[in-house]
C-alpha positions in Angstrom: -19.9 147.5 71.3 -21.4 145.6 68.3 -19.9 146.2 64.9 -22.1 146.7 61.9 -22.2 144.0 59.3 -22.2 145.5 55.8 -24.7 144.1 53.4 -23.3 142.7 50.1 -24.0 144.5 46.9 -26.5 141.9 45.8 -28.8 142.5 48.7 -32.2 143.4 47.3 -32.9 145.9 50.1 -30.2 148.2 48.7 -31.9 148.6 45.4 -35.4 148.9 46.8 -34.4 151.4 49.4 -32.2 153.8 47.5 -32.9 153.3 43.8 -36.2 154.1 42.1 -35.2 153.3 38.6 -36.6 151.0 36.0 -35.1 147.7 35.0 -33.5 149.3 31.9 -31.8 152.0 33.9 -30.6 149.5 36.5 -29.1 147.2 33.8 -27.4 150.2 32.2 -26.1 151.3 35.6 -23.9 148.2 35.6 -21.8 149.8 32.9 -20.3 152.2 35.4 -20.7 150.2 38.6 -20.2 146.6 37.7 -16.6 146.7 36.8 -15.6 148.4 40.0 -13.3 150.7 38.1 -11.1 152.8 40.4 -12.3 151.1 43.6 -9.5 148.8 44.6 -9.7 147.4 48.2 -6.5 147.6 50.3 -8.1 146.9 53.7 -8.7 143.8 55.7 -12.2 144.8 56.8 -15.2 144.4 54.5 -15.1 147.2 51.8 -18.0 149.4 50.9 -19.6 147.7 47.9 -20.1 149.3 44.5 -23.9 149.5 44.9 -23.6 151.2 48.2 -21.1 153.7 46.8 -23.5 154.5 44.0 -26.3 154.9 46.6 -24.3 157.3 48.7 -23.5 159.4 45.6 -27.0 159.5 44.2 -28.4 160.3 47.6 -26.1 163.3 48.0 -26.7 164.6 44.4 -30.5 164.2 44.4 -31.4 165.2 48.0 -29.2 168.2 48.7 -28.2 166.6 52.0 -24.8 167.6 53.5 -22.1 165.0 53.4 -22.3 164.8 57.2 -25.9 163.8 57.1 -25.3 161.3 54.3 -22.5 159.8 56.4 -24.9 159.3 59.3 -27.6 158.0 57.1 -25.3 155.3 55.7 -23.3 154.7 58.9 -20.0 155.5 57.3 -17.3 158.2 58.0 -17.7 161.7 56.7 -14.3 161.6 55.0 -15.3 158.3 53.4 -18.4 159.8 52.0 -16.3 162.7 50.6 -13.9 160.4 48.8 -16.7 158.1 47.5 -18.6 161.0 46.0 -15.6 162.2 44.1 -14.6 158.8 42.8 -18.2 157.8 41.8 -18.9 161.1 40.1 -15.7 160.7 38.0 -16.7 157.1 37.2 -20.2 158.3 36.1 -18.7 161.0 33.9 -16.1 158.6 32.3 -18.7 155.9 31.6 -21.8 157.9 30.6 -20.2 161.0 29.2 -19.2 159.7 25.7 -22.7 158.2 25.2 -25.1 160.8 26.7 -23.0 164.0 26.2 -21.1 163.3 22.9 -19.5 166.0 20.8 -22.2 167.1 18.3 -21.8 166.4 14.6 -23.1 168.5 11.7 -26.1 166.2 11.4 -26.8 166.5 15.1 -26.7 170.3 14.9 -29.2 170.2 12.1 -31.6 168.0 14.1 -31.3 170.4 17.0 -32.2 173.3 14.7 -35.2 171.4 13.3 -36.5 170.6 16.8 -36.2 174.2 17.9 -38.2 175.2 14.8 -40.9 172.6 15.5 -41.2 173.1 19.3 -40.4 176.8 19.7 -41.1 178.3 16.3 -37.5 179.6 16.2 -35.7 178.6 12.9 -32.0 177.8 12.6 -31.4 177.8 16.4 -28.6 175.5 17.4 -29.0 175.8 21.2 -29.7 178.0 24.2 -26.6 179.3 26.1 -26.6 180.4 29.7 -24.4 180.5 32.8 -25.4 179.2 36.2 -23.8 180.0 39.5 -23.1 176.8 41.5 -22.8 177.8 45.2 -19.8 176.5 47.0 -18.0 177.0 50.2 -15.2 179.6 50.0 -11.9 177.8 49.1 -9.0 178.5 51.4 -6.9 181.5 50.5 -9.1 182.4 47.5 -9.9 186.0 48.6 -12.8 187.4 46.6 -12.1 185.2 43.5 -15.3 183.2 43.9 -17.4 186.0 45.4 -20.4 186.8 43.0 -22.9 189.6 42.7 -25.4 187.5 44.7 -23.0 187.9 47.7 -22.3 184.2 47.8 -19.3 182.1 46.7 -19.7 180.1 43.5 -18.2 178.5 40.4 -20.0 179.0 37.1 -21.5 176.4 34.8 -21.7 177.5 31.2 -24.0 175.2 29.2 -25.7 174.8 25.9 -29.0 173.0 25.8 -31.2 171.8 23.0 -35.0 172.2 22.5 -35.7 169.2 24.8 -33.6 170.7 27.7 -30.8 168.2 27.2 -27.2 169.4 27.5 -25.1 169.7 24.3 -22.0 171.3 25.9 -21.0 172.0 29.5 -18.0 174.0 30.6 -17.4 174.8 34.3 -14.8 176.0 36.8 -15.0 179.7 36.1 -14.7 182.1 39.0 -18.0 183.4 40.4 -16.9 187.0 40.1 -16.6 186.8 36.3 -19.2 187.9 33.9 -21.0 185.5 31.6 -19.5 187.2 28.5 -15.9 186.8 29.7 -16.6 183.2 30.9 -18.0 182.3 27.5 -15.1 183.9 25.6 -12.6 181.9 27.7 -14.5 178.6 27.6 -13.6 175.7 25.4 -17.0 176.1 23.6 -16.5 179.8 23.0 -12.9 179.3 21.7 -14.1 176.5 19.4 -16.9 178.7 18.1 -14.5 181.5 17.3 -12.0 179.1 15.7 -14.8 177.4 13.6 -14.1 173.9 14.9 -17.6 173.1 16.2 -18.6 171.6 12.8 -21.7 173.9 12.6 -23.9 173.6 9.5 -23.8 176.5 7.0 -27.0 178.2 6.0 -27.9 178.5 2.3 -27.7 181.9 0.6 -30.8 184.0 1.5 -31.7 181.8 4.5 -31.6 182.9 8.1 -28.2 182.2 9.7 -27.7 179.5 12.3 -27.5 181.1 15.8 -27.3 180.3 19.5 -29.7 182.1 21.9 -28.9 183.1 25.4 -30.8 181.6 27.9 -17.6 172.0 41.7 -16.2 170.3 38.6 -16.7 166.5 39.0 -20.1 166.9 40.8 -21.6 169.2 38.3 -20.4 167.2 35.3 -21.9 164.1 36.8 -25.2 165.9 37.4 -25.2 167.1 33.7 -24.6 163.6 32.3 -27.1 162.0 34.7 -29.7 164.5 33.6 -29.3 163.4 30.0 -29.2 159.8 31.1 -32.5 160.0 33.0 -34.3 161.9 30.2 -33.3 159.4 27.6 -33.5 156.1 29.5 -36.4 156.8 31.8 -38.4 158.4 29.0 -39.3 161.5 31.0 -41.9 163.7 29.4 -40.2 166.7 27.8 -43.4 168.0 26.1 -43.8 170.8 28.5 -46.8 173.0 27.7 -45.2 176.5 27.5 -46.8 179.5 25.9 -44.8 180.7 22.9 -45.1 184.3 24.2 -43.1 183.4 27.3 -40.3 182.0 25.2 -39.9 184.7 22.7 -40.5 187.4 25.3 -37.7 186.0 27.4 -35.4 185.8 24.4 -36.1 189.3 23.3 -35.4 190.6 26.8 -32.1 188.8 27.0 -31.0 189.9 23.6 -31.9 193.5 24.1 -29.9 193.7 27.3 -26.6 192.8 25.7 -24.1 194.9 23.7 -23.6 193.6 20.2 -21.4 193.9 17.1 -22.5 195.1 13.7 -22.6 191.4 12.5 -24.8 190.5 15.5 -27.0 193.5 14.7 -27.6 192.3 11.1 -28.4 188.9 12.4 -31.0 190.3 14.9 -32.5 192.5 12.3 -32.9 189.5 9.9 -34.7 187.6 12.7 -36.8 190.6 13.5 -37.9 190.9 9.9 -38.7 187.1 9.8 -40.8 187.2 13.0 -42.7 190.2 11.6 -43.4 188.6 8.3 -46.5 186.5 7.5 -44.3 183.4 7.3 -42.7 183.8 10.8 -45.4 185.7 12.7 -47.5 184.0 15.4 -51.1 184.6 16.3 -50.3 186.0 19.8 -47.9 188.7 18.5 -50.5 191.3 17.4 -52.4 190.9 20.7 -49.2 191.4 22.7 -48.3 194.5 20.7 -51.8 196.0 21.0 -52.1 195.0 24.7 -52.7 198.1 26.8 -53.7 200.3 23.9 -57.1 202.0 24.0 
C-alpha cells in the first residue's frame, strides 16, 4: 500500500483548485490562517497544513456536502474533518468578527437609517430583524426540544441586517420549538434593546421614531462573518433591482400578523400617516390600492 504524500501549504494547486478569490481576499485570508492559531502539531507524521484546513472548511460551508463526502474528497478521516471544521470556524469568527461584524455605534446606526431611506424609501429604519431555522441532526437525549413546526430539528438564528443585506447582529442557539418573539426577547440583542444599551440614535421631536422592521453555533457565526467579508472585500453587487411594492407589501404583511402594544400601535399609525402623505407616498401606491376595482 502506498501512502499519500501531503502537499505543502505553498503549493499553487491548492489555491487554484479550492479558492476562487481575488488577490485582495487571499492576502486578507492570511490574517486568520497565516499564524496557525490553535493548530499545534503533536504528531510525527506530516500535519494537515493551514491552507488545506481552510480549503476543507470552505468546501463544507459553501457546497453543502456532508462531512463524509468532504473527507473522501480530501483523503482525510471523517473525524479529522469534523475537528478541522470546528477549529477553523472558530478561528474565522475570532479573526474576522471584530472587523466585519463589529458592535454598531450611534453614527453607524444613523448611516444604516440613511441607507434604508435612500434604497427602500423607509425613513428612520435601523435594520430588518428575522429568525431563520438552521436544520440540524437531532442531538442525543434532546427529546422534542429542537423539533420545529416544519417537522424538522433545528436551532434558530436571530439576525439584524442593514439595507445592503449585511449582518449587524447575530444571535443563535435557540431551540427550534421556540417562537420568534420569545427567542428575540431572550436574545442578547433583545435584552440590550430593552435595557437601552444599543446606543441607538434619538429622533428629534416631531420626526418619525427610529424602528426595526421584521423581516449550529460556530458554523453559523462563521457563515455570517464570511458573508460580510465577501460582500465587502470582493465588491459583490448589492444593488439588486427590487420593486418597492414587494418590499413594503412584505413589511405590511409581517407587521399586520403580529400582536402589538399601544406604543407600537402609535408608531405604526405614524408611519401609516407618513406613507399616505404627499411627502412619503410612492407612485405605485394608488395603483395598488385601486387594483381590482371596476
